[in-house]
C-alpha angles and dihedrals in degrees: 000000000000113000141198125216118214132162092348098309131101119227128190111239091227123049140166116259114208104188107139092013110118144167117346092351092060095044090050090047094050093045091050093049093050091048091053091051107268113147103176118077122181124197140145140208087243092058091064090220106100093107091055093048088047091053091049092048090050093050099040098079090219109136112253091239093064099056124077109209123191125190134168144223113232114232095255092062100059101112110105095253096041092050089053089048091049095050092048089054093048093049092049093052090044091050089232135128092212143012121232091217130011117191137192093240099208134001115229135190112277099014119149098236098174095056090042096054093039087059090049087054094052090048089054090051091049092053096245091118130017096212138002131218148156138248129211095009122157125217093265092050090047089052089051092050098043107029103028102033097026095222118168096239108195095190147342111229108208139157106271132165144133088282099052128064115215097166096136093051092041093052094049092047092049092049089055097040091243115145122235111227107203116215116189092021090163093051093251092300094309095120099065093098100026105143099216095042086048092058089051091047093052089055092056101036089246141108129267088245089054092052093048092050092048090051087058097042092047091067123095114247094012125118123177134207110192114181112244120172099176123069088230092058092045092053093047088056092052089048089055087081089070096062117099109206115198134209095273091053090052092048090055091050093046088056096056119104108275102194102087113117115173102178109063115135122185091258095050116123121254104269092190090070112090 
């Protein structure tokens, strides 16, 4: 498994996303992924599945030190005491004594980012988390976190796929050696019948989804966490590493429309402000 190193931790480039996986379905999916060789599991308190993830981790037999576990604090838990309580609850459900990465899940207007990140830094120093980061942060928010607050941001987790340009954020992250962790890298399943990707896939004996995933994984400083509940899909995502996209393939992908954002809740930040 290819890895990225950030803020003193090593993160596998391909992980298992668990959004919308709950209960036994989630537990079985995580168990299956770990059995296949996945060592990066992504969850969040908002997903309401940390208990299922924890059960799968406990039953897997994989040593704790070999699994990179990410969870996240929801935006109504960003005060110093509530973020501590949220992490404690998450770790209890996950049956862990620490998280490898803990993220501010979504920024919201009026949040007190400084105290929130200060608390995360304290939790890192206390050994409750190994690294801290953010999700769904725009360039102005990243500047605030990195340049004004001075937080050691280990990643920014954002929607990123072949149909969505994230160049401003990518440039800022690259300039500051911060990985981009791509969620919804398969555009939430919308790429399975994509004509241009299907043509590339036929050339490589692959699927359009595998082509899209390999495009993301080929990029420096980019990890991806596609959700995959079925073992077949999990294995297909692992097998994407074997695809060798060429310059002609990348030119076709570069020419695709890049304005399709599929995750945009009412409280999301303004992505058009650089």
